Structure formats: C-alpha cells, structure tokens
C-alpha positions in Angstrom: 51.9 36.4 150.5 54.3 33.5 150.6 55.4 32.6 154.1 58.7 31.2 155.5 59.0 29.2 158.7 62.1 28.1 160.6 62.8 24.6 162.0 63.2 24.5 165.7 65.7 22.1 167.5 62.8 20.0 168.7 61.3 19.7 165.2 64.6 18.6 163.6 65.3 14.9 163.3 68.5 13.1 162.2 68.2 12.5 158.4 65.9 15.5 157.8 66.9 17.1 154.5 66.3 20.5 152.8 67.2 21.4 149.2 67.6 24.8 147.6 68.2 25.5 143.9 69.5 28.7 142.5 70.8 30.0 139.2 74.1 31.9 140.0 74.3 35.4 138.7 77.1 37.9 138.3 75.6 39.8 141.3 76.2 36.8 143.5 79.9 36.9 142.8 80.0 40.7 143.0 78.3 40.8 146.4 80.8 38.3 147.8 83.8 40.0 146.3 82.7 43.4 147.5 82.2 42.1 151.0 85.7 40.7 150.9 87.2 43.9 149.7 88.8 42.3 146.6 86.4 43.4 143.8 88.0 42.7 140.4 85.5 43.6 137.6 87.1 41.1 135.2 86.8 38.4 137.8 83.3 39.3 138.7 82.2 39.2 135.0 83.7 35.8 134.5 82.4 34.4 137.7 86.0 33.8 139.0 86.0 36.3 141.9 87.8 34.9 144.8 89.0 35.9 148.3 91.2 34.9 151.2 90.0 34.8 154.8 86.4 36.0 154.5 85.6 35.8 158.2 82.0 36.8 158.0 81.2 33.4 156.5 83.1 31.6 159.3 86.1 30.7 157.2 84.3 29.4 154.1 85.6 30.5 150.7 84.0 32.0 147.7 80.3 32.0 146.6 79.8 28.6 148.1 80.3 29.7 151.7 78.0 32.6 151.2 75.3 30.5 149.6 75.5 27.8 152.3 75.4 30.3 155.1 72.4 32.2 153.7 70.4 28.9 153.3 71.2 27.8 156.8 70.3 31.2 158.3 67.2 31.8 156.2 65.7 28.4 155.4 67.1 25.4 157.3 67.1 25.5 160.2 66.2 29.1 159.3 65.3 32.2 161.3 67.0 32.3 164.7 69.8 30.0 163.8 73.4 30.8 164.9 76.3 29.6 162.7 79.1 28.2 164.9 81.4 26.9 162.3 81.3 25.9 158.6 83.8 23.8 156.7 83.7 23.3 153.0 85.8 21.2 150.7 86.0 20.1 147.1 84.6 23.3 145.8 84.5 23.0 142.0 84.4 25.9 139.5 81.2 27.8 139.1 80.2 30.7 136.8 77.1 32.9 136.2 74.4 30.8 134.6 75.2 27.6 136.5 72.2 26.1 138.3 73.3 25.0 141.7 71.3 22.6 144.0 72.4 22.7 147.6 71.3 19.8 149.9 71.4 20.4 153.7 70.8 17.4 155.9 70.9 16.8 159.7 73.7 14.4 160.7 73.6 14.8 164.5 72.0 16.7 167.4 73.6 17.5 170.7 73.4 19.5 173.9 72.8 23.3 173.8 70.6 22.9 170.7 73.8 22.1 168.7 73.0 20.5 165.3 75.6 19.2 162.8 74.7 19.6 159.2 76.0 17.9 156.0 76.3 20.1 152.9 76.5 19.0 149.3 75.9 21.0 146.1 75.8 19.9 142.5 75.5 21.8 139.3 73.0 21.4 136.4 75.1 18.5 135.1 75.0 16.7 138.4 78.7 17.4 139.1 79.5 17.8 142.8 80.9 21.3 143.3 80.7 21.6 147.1 80.9 19.2 150.0 81.3 20.0 153.6 79.5 20.5 156.9 78.4 23.1 159.4 77.6 23.3 163.1 74.7 25.5 164.2 72.7 26.4 167.3 69.2 25.7 166.1 66.3 28.0 167.1 64.3 27.2 170.2 61.1 29.1 169.2 59.0 28.8 166.1 59.1 31.9 163.8 56.9 32.4 160.8 56.4 35.5 158.7 55.7 36.7 155.2 58.5 36.5 152.7 60.0 39.9 152.0 61.8 40.5 148.8 64.4 43.2 149.5 65.7 45.5 146.8 68.5 47.9 147.1 67.7 51.6 147.4 69.4 52.3 144.1 67.0 50.0 142.2 64.1 52.2 143.3 65.9 55.5 142.5 64.0 56.7 139.5 66.1 58.5 136.9 69.4 57.1 138.2 70.2 55.6 134.8 69.9 58.9 132.9 72.0 60.7 135.5 74.7 58.0 134.9 74.4 58.8 131.2 74.9 62.5 131.8 77.9 61.8 133.9 79.3 59.5 131.2 79.3 62.3 128.6 80.2 65.2 130.8 83.0 67.2 129.3 82.4 66.0 125.7 82.1 68.6 123.0 78.3 69.3 122.5 76.7 67.7 119.5 75.6 70.2 116.9 72.0 69.0 116.4 69.2 70.0 114.1 66.0 70.0 116.2 63.3 69.4 113.7 60.1 71.4 114.0 60.3 72.4 117.8 57.0 74.2 117.6 55.5 73.1 120.9 56.6 73.7 124.5 57.8 70.1 125.3 60.1 69.8 122.3 61.4 73.3 122.5 62.1 73.2 126.2 63.7 69.8 125.8 66.1 71.1 123.2 66.9 74.2 125.2 67.6 72.2 128.4 69.8 69.8 126.4 71.8 72.8 125.2 72.1 74.2 128.7 73.4 70.8 129.9 76.0 71.1 127.1 74.8 67.9 125.4 73.9 69.6 122.1 74.4 72.8 120.2 70.8 73.2 119.1 69.9 74.4 115.5 66.2 75.0 115.5 64.7 74.0 112.1 61.1 74.9 111.4 58.6 77.8 110.9 60.5 80.6 112.6 57.3 82.4 113.8 55.9 79.2 115.3 59.2 78.5 117.1 59.3 82.0 118.6 55.6 81.8 119.6 56.3 78.5 121.4 59.3 80.1 123.1 57.1 83.0 124.4 54.5 80.5 125.7 57.2 78.5 127.5 59.0 81.6 128.7 62.2 80.5 126.9 64.9 82.9 125.8 66.1 82.0 122.3 69.0 84.4 122.2 72.0 82.6 120.9 70.1 79.8 119.2 70.3 79.5 115.4 66.9 79.2 113.6 66.7 77.7 110.1 63.3 78.8 108.7 61.2 76.1 107.0 57.6 76.6 106.0 56.1 73.4 107.7 57.0 70.2 109.4 57.7 68.2 106.2 60.0 71.0 104.9 61.7 71.1 108.3 62.5 67.4 108.1 63.9 67.7 104.6 66.0 70.7 105.6 67.4 69.0 108.7 68.4 65.9 106.7 70.1 68.1 104.1 72.1 69.8 106.9 73.2 66.4 108.2 74.1 65.1 104.8 76.2 68.2 104.2 78.0 67.8 107.5 76.6 71.0 109.0 75.0 69.2 111.9 76.1 65.9 113.7 72.7 64.7 114.8 68.9 65.1 114.4 66.4 65.5 117.2 62.6 65.0 116.7 60.4 67.9 117.6 56.6 68.3 117.2 56.1 66.1 114.1 55.2 62.5 113.4 58.0 60.0 113.4 57.2 58.8 109.8 57.3 62.5 108.6 60.8 62.8 110.0 62.0 59.4 108.9 60.8 59.7 105.3 63.6 62.0 104.1 66.1 60.1 106.3 65.5 56.8 104.5 65.3 58.4 101.0 67.6 56.3 98.8 69.1 59.4 97.0 69.0 62.3 99.4 68.7 60.5 102.7 71.1 59.4 105.4 71.3 55.7 104.8 74.4 53.5 105.4 75.1 49.9 104.7 73.4 49.0 108.0 69.6 49.0 108.2 68.1 51.9 110.1 66.7 50.7 113.4 65.4 52.1 116.7 66.2 51.5 120.4 64.4 52.5 123.6 66.7 53.1 126.5 64.6 52.2 129.5 65.1 53.5 133.1 63.1 50.9 134.9 63.4 51.5 138.7 62.5 47.9 139.6 65.0 46.2 137.3 68.6 45.9 138.5 70.2 46.5 135.1 70.2 49.0 132.3 67.5 47.9 129.8 67.1 48.5 126.1 64.2 47.5 123.8 64.5 47.2 120.0 63.0 47.7 117.5 59.9 49.6 118.7 59.5 52.5 116.3 61.0 51.9 112.8 60.9 48.3 111.4 57.3 47.1 111.5 57.7 43.4 110.6 61.5 42.8 110.3 62.8 39.7 108.6 65.8 37.7 109.7 68.5 39.9 108.1 66.7 43.0 109.4 66.8 41.5 112.9 70.5 40.9 112.5 71.1 44.6 111.9 68.6 45.5 114.7 70.6 43.5 117.2 74.1 44.6 115.9 73.1 48.3 116.1 71.8 47.8 119.6 74.9 46.0 120.7 77.2 48.7 119.2 75.2 51.4 121.0 75.2 49.7 124.4 78.9 49.1 124.2 79.4 52.8 123.5 77.5 53.4 126.8 80.1 51.3 128.7 78.5 47.8 128.8 81.4 45.8 127.3 79.5 42.6 126.5 75.8 43.2 126.6 73.4 40.2 127.1 70.7 40.0 124.4 67.4 38.3 124.9 65.5 37.5 121.7 61.9 37.5 122.7 59.0 35.4 121.7 55.8 34.1 123.3 57.6 30.9 124.3 61.2 29.7 125.0 61.2 26.7 122.7 61.6 26.6 118.9 58.3 26.0 117.2 57.7 25.9 113.4 54.3 27.6 114.1 55.9 30.7 115.6 58.2 32.4 113.2 59.9 34.5 115.9 61.2 31.4 117.6 62.8 30.2 114.4 64.3 33.6 113.8 65.7 33.6 117.4 67.4 30.3 117.0 68.9 31.4 113.7 70.1 34.6 115.1 71.9 32.8 118.0 73.6 30.6 115.5 74.6 33.6 113.4 76.2 35.0 116.6 78.1 31.7 117.0 79.4 32.1 113.4 80.5 35.7 113.9 77.7 37.3 111.9 76.6 39.2 115.0 79.4 40.3 117.3 80.1 42.0 120.7 77.2 40.5 122.7 75.9 37.3 124.3 72.7 36.1 122.6 70.0 33.7 123.7 66.5 33.0 122.4 63.8 32.3 122.0 63.0 33.6 125.5 59.7 34.6 126.8 59.7 38.0 128.6 59.6 36.5 132.1 62.6 34.2 131.4 64.6 37.1 130.0 64.3 39.3 133.0 63.7 36.9 135.9 66.2 34.2 136.9 63.6 32.6 139.0 61.2 32.2 136.1 64.0 30.7 134.0 64.9 28.3 136.7 61.3 27.2 137.2 61.3 26.2 133.5 64.8 24.6 133.6 66.4 27.2 131.4 70.2 27.4 131.8 71.4 30.6 130.2 74.0 33.4 130.5 71.2 35.8 129.5 68.1 34.8 131.5 67.4 37.0 134.4 70.1 39.6 133.5 69.3 40.7 129.9 70.2 44.2 129.0 68.9 44.2 125.4 65.4 42.9 124.7 64.7 42.2 121.0 61.1 42.3 120.1 59.7 40.1 117.4 58.1 43.1 115.7 57.4 46.8 116.2 53.9 46.2 117.6 55.2 43.9 120.4 58.2 46.2 121.1 56.2 49.4 121.2 53.5 47.9 123.5 56.2 46.4 125.8 58.0 49.7 126.2 54.8 51.7 126.8 53.6 49.2 129.3 56.8 49.6 131.3 56.4 53.4 131.1 52.8 53.6 132.3 52.6 50.5 134.6 56.1 50.2 135.9 57.0 53.8 136.4 59.8 53.5 133.8 61.2 56.4 131.7 62.2 56.0 128.1 64.7 57.7 125.8 64.6 56.8 122.1 67.3 56.9 119.5 67.5 55.8 115.8 70.7 54.0 114.7 72.2 52.9 111.4 72.0 56.3 109.8 74.9 58.6 109.1 74.2 60.5 112.3 72.3 59.7 115.5 68.7 60.6 115.5 67.0 61.4 118.9 63.5 60.1 118.3 61.7 61.4 121.3 57.9 61.2 121.8 55.7 64.2 122.0 54.7 62.9 125.4 58.2 62.6 126.7 59.4 64.6 129.7 62.6 66.7 129.6 64.5 63.9 131.5 63.8 61.4 128.6 64.9 64.0 126.0 68.1 64.6 127.9 68.7 60.9 128.0 68.3 60.6 124.2 70.8 63.5 123.7 73.3 61.9 126.1 73.1 58.6 124.1 73.6 60.4 120.8 76.6 62.3 122.3 78.1 59.0 123.5 77.7 57.4 120.1 79.3 60.3 118.4 82.2 60.9 120.7 83.0 57.5 122.3 85.1 54.9 120.4 84.3 51.3 121.1 
C-alpha cells in the first residue's frame, strides 16, 4: 500500500520544495461551491463557480485556496500541520480539464514551529494562475501511514442510479409495451413488476399456455394483463413488431428469447421498425465504484461498425443520455491506446469522429478519443500520460470499438465490479428494452425507466 509521511519542523529547511500536479475536475469546483453555500449548477459545469468570504480556507478564494490548503495539510508539511493564514494573489481563470502544478517552498522558519511557505501554480501551458503564501505551524512529530482513498457513501450505494431513474419518470403515463415471449419466471416477473411500478402497461405476447404456466410457477397473478397468443418465440417477435408498427404499443421488451430472434423482424426492411438512424444498443451501467452515470455502446447489435455506423451509435447514445437529464454528456471513444495509429483502425475512427463532432455531424456531447479505458475513467491515469481532456476521468458514455469489446467490458463490470446493467435498443421507431435472461428485476426496471424517459421526455 502506498504510504504518506509528513515533514516535521526539524526536517524542513529553507529552500525545500514540494510539487503537486492535478487535473481539475467539475467535482473540485462543485465541492468548493457547495461548502461556500453558493452552488450554481451552470457555474459548476463551466468551472466558474466562485464565492465570497469562504472562511474555512482562511480567507483564500475559489478552487485555488482549497487546493493549496489541502496540499499543505495532507502533503507538505503534511499531517499534523496547522494553517495559520493563507494569502493568494494573481489567481487566473481555471476550468475542468486544466492540469495544475502547485509548487510549495519553504521561505522562512521561526519560533513556535512557524514556517512561511511560498505558493505558485501554473497550468498545462506554463501560465501562472496562482501566487501567494501561507504561514503554518509545522508538525513536531513524524507521522506515517498507508494512503487511504476515500469515497463518498453514495458511490458505494448499489442500485442508486436506477432509483434515480425511477424517480425521474415517476408520474409519467405508463408505456404500453409488448413483452415478447415472457415464458420464464425472470422475464415474466420483470414485466409484472414494471407494470406494478407504473412504468409499463404490459401486453404479453407469446404462447398463452406457456405464459400462464410460468405465472403459476412464479406465483404471479395475470388478472388484468392482456395476452396476445403466438405459437412460438419467432412468431411472438413478429407479432410484437407488428403491434408497434401499427401504433398499438409504444415499446418492446425482450422476454425469454434470443436477441437476434427479436431483432430480426425489427430490422426487416419492409415490415420492421427502421428509421433513418441506424439501430444501436446501449448498456446503462450502475457501477457503485464510479462517481458518474455510465453508459456503454454498442455491446449487443452492431458487431463490427464502420465509421458512419459509429456516428449513429454515438448520436443515439447522446440523445438518450440527454433525455435522462445529463445535458452535455462526455463521450470517450475507446481503443487500446490513446494515440492515433494507422495500424489500429479504432484509433483512426476515433479521431475522425471527434472531427465530425467539431463540424456538427455529431451534436449534443463532448467527444474525445482515442482513449484507453483507464484514461477514460481515471483522471490520474490520464494525468500520468500527459492527456489533457474535458472527458478523461469523467466520461459518461464509453464507445467500444466493436461489439465484442463492448460486451466483454460490460460483463466484466457486472461480474467483477458488482455493477448492474440495463440494456436498451435505440434508433427504431419505438424503444426496445433488451434485457438479458440473466438480468435481475432491478435491471429490467431500469431498462423500462429509460424507455419511458425516451418516450415521454423532450430534449
């Protein structure tokens, strides 16, 4: 485990210097603004959150005072230090994505373990954005311990994202939904629970006897549910698509059948549900150890998408995430590396997609790529590689290079990181809740909530 040690008064010498580098995030500004009681969401998003008279940082203003005080207290001199006063000047503008290097140096030592420090910070362009000084009482005793990475309780609260989705759509008119071949306990119970939560008005499409048998085994009362009889799973998919095409249902929900069996009539050129936009898939991930909502695309429909396919994959995902209340989602276009290489097609596609966004061919989000997975979700990893980005470390949408990579990434998060997944198909005439047969009821409810938000919320 990494260790941190403080610097005692006796160890410090005039001229000693400590540097700390950090990529600023929206959370940095948000934490400061919240502490000051002046939280303005627009200001936080742009990195312009300000305050007047934040006494907890000894009179220092803005993010700079918070950063300087935390470095003094935690690193140099470190544990056991007491901040007497801090004076900052020439604070330049800063925004999320800026890489700030703060230098703290010892200017003088005095009685009572008083130490005077000089402070200077520069951004990634070498521009001075902070100068000033501080006076501290340095620690008398040596303290060393393992470094602890704290996370807020809400990050660890599993299922919180899906509860937020349910709150988002509470009060909306339920979505009349054809549940396709709900002939096992998991898919039938999921549909019934979604109906009880008033997310959907379930129309059960499939072999009527199998549906009733599944209901008996699951001890589910089907009174009040419409059943559309279909001989087998393929016939159920065709019938459900016909109901959607005729406007008799507003969404589809996958039951106990294979994805390709459901999607085949959906993508049929004559009788399907195609639009001008390519049909794509998104996983909504509730990852307890990630501080943001997370979406992975495409992990179920497009196997080896080309550049134009990826444009639609990204635009569909952006439109969906905006309907869920994230006004400007950050999109990380993934590859194995973060540099453009002619030998790795996904890096070339990523660079082209970013330029397409610059030209207005993709709208509504902030794109960056190619980015490796670590650089997309970890600001520290991006910083270590010198990546300056508005997306690194706080991506909401991860765009996989192909279905294989996207599906493996999503399943790894589910089984190794205790994440939950809700899947939905976009780009068709109606939302399609593409749940897995292994999904729990919570994930199925999350898929229904997303479908309801897409159908009822205007962006």
